[in-house]
Phi, psi and omega in degrees: 000136179281123177284139181233118188265118178233028175278154179278044178123122357289162181243174180297148182243133180300151184298321181293330176290318178298322179296325176299325180289344180272354182283159180301148179285131178255176180280129188284352177252010181285159176303322179297315180297321180292324178294319178295317179300316180297320179295315178298318181299320178293319179291328176296321177301322178295314180295319178287343186059056180220151173266354181274156177299149172245121186269140182256123178245139173274093182189175170283176178300328179298327175298320176294322177296318179295322176299320180298318180288310187297330183272336187258344184235136170269157179306134178090346179288151187269141175229136172272124181251124177257110185234129181229015182171194187298327183278334167295324177291331174297318174303315182300316181299318180291317180300317179295319180299332181259014171076023180284154174266107190263125171251104190265139169248111187244140175232156179298151178303132182104342179256164180248148171290135183263158175302324179297322178294322177294316180301319179296318180294321178294322178296324181277344183229066182294345179269005180295136180268340181201155173243128181252124185224171181232129178289301179241113178274094188294339181288339183232346183085008181281143172244141182255154182275078184291332178298316178291320178300316183298320178298320181291315184286329182300333179277006180238178175276353183285157174264148171259115183246125191236132167276104178253024191299314182258004182248324185298126183097347177245330181239154176301127177208114183243095189303310182288310184297330182264008176060040175274120186275322174225126179232132183243137169219174180233163187283339194266012181250246183286350179275000166061055179215157171297165178297154174143344179235142170240148181232137186225123173261148184223126179279168176297322177299318179293322180296325178298320178289319180298315182293338179266359183258132180302142178291128182230012181210171181243295184296323183261019177287107185294341176298322178295320180291324177298317181295315181289327182302325181299339180248021182053051185213176176237155183287340181229168183302118180272162172280078190293334176292322177291321180298318179296320178290326178299328178303319182295316180292323179292325177295326176296318178294316178302316183295323179285324183094132189297320180290325174295323178297313178300317182295322179296316179296321180295319181294315179294318181298316180297320179293320179296316178297321178296319179296318179297314182294327179293341177273004182080016180262161180251140171281127188291321185282135176289324178235079188293148176258178187261006180274329181203160174247126179253126189247133176284127178292126182290155180303139177086359180251136177281099186301311180293325179295321178299317181295320178296320180290322177304316183285314185290320185271322187240354175083007181267120181256103173259170182255143175281172171288165180248150176054238184292346181264002180298129181081357184251343178220158170243137181244115185247108181278143172222041179256158173073228186277063181221130180251176185299322183289329175292319178292322176301321177296322179294320177296318179297317179295322177297319176304312183299314182293321178296318176300314181293339180270000178091007179285134183278119177205163177270108184307131180090353183297318181292318179297315181296318180295321176301311183297317180298313181294321180293318179293321182291335183273000183297000000 
């Protein structure tokens, strides 16, 4: 049986990218390695939609998040935290570990933090040094209005720091135009690579704050990365095999065009949501994003059991909910190297398993609704 990966990270990797990973390992300080690094760095700027350098860290996305916190905040400084799920809570954990004074704006899982809530928080916390937000909250499928957040934060002395790990490359995100001061992403989501690299963009406004903040770390000191970046290098041993493979996936994004990429993800996401609703199921997120569709498990259905059967019987691997949402939601990714027909197959397989589980539905309803919505969006 062919395995089909529909988790929101890691995601499927293109064959030409996988072939790059099979090549012999080269020396990471060679002229060739530096040329590849420079090429990847330029293509990352395109994906981030920024004129500023994008720094490459050999770590998971959480490492990039920790770098963002450790470099921009001194102990005791205040941060406004916008949290709508588990990854907002990841920000909270890192902020607490680094001694930040956290002023949290929290909403129930499935809902999004609104610009009005951020405006209120900024008014109540004029001494905040940074606002921490999430583009795509993968635990719930919520997407946030970062363009509106950026306008609000730009009028203050605070920085806008964004977890774009599961959204960048799947959803519209314009780092410079939206006044995002620090943006973090990871290699294993829409950038179509295995886990192992984090990427961090830093604005001029953010650099002023970083340079005025005492150094509190070694490996994640972005000043070191800035210095090495000028020579198309990294301060520590990079995962150079991953960087070389990332070049192939980034060239794929370049060839498609970033706006075409956003539009493709939006079209597939809308069709997937239509298919889900036609089955009598509910989309969990109040403000869904285009990286994944999160589905509420209907009453009387064994949510975790359905996922196990999907994988064992049909080869489709979707993700369960996390923590308190385990068994209560299904998370179906459609980011990166995934096309409409693959997602259509996932909807079809879900129909079959639900039918076999005794759930009442009209066979083919989800597939037909997906096709209609996809055709209408052309």
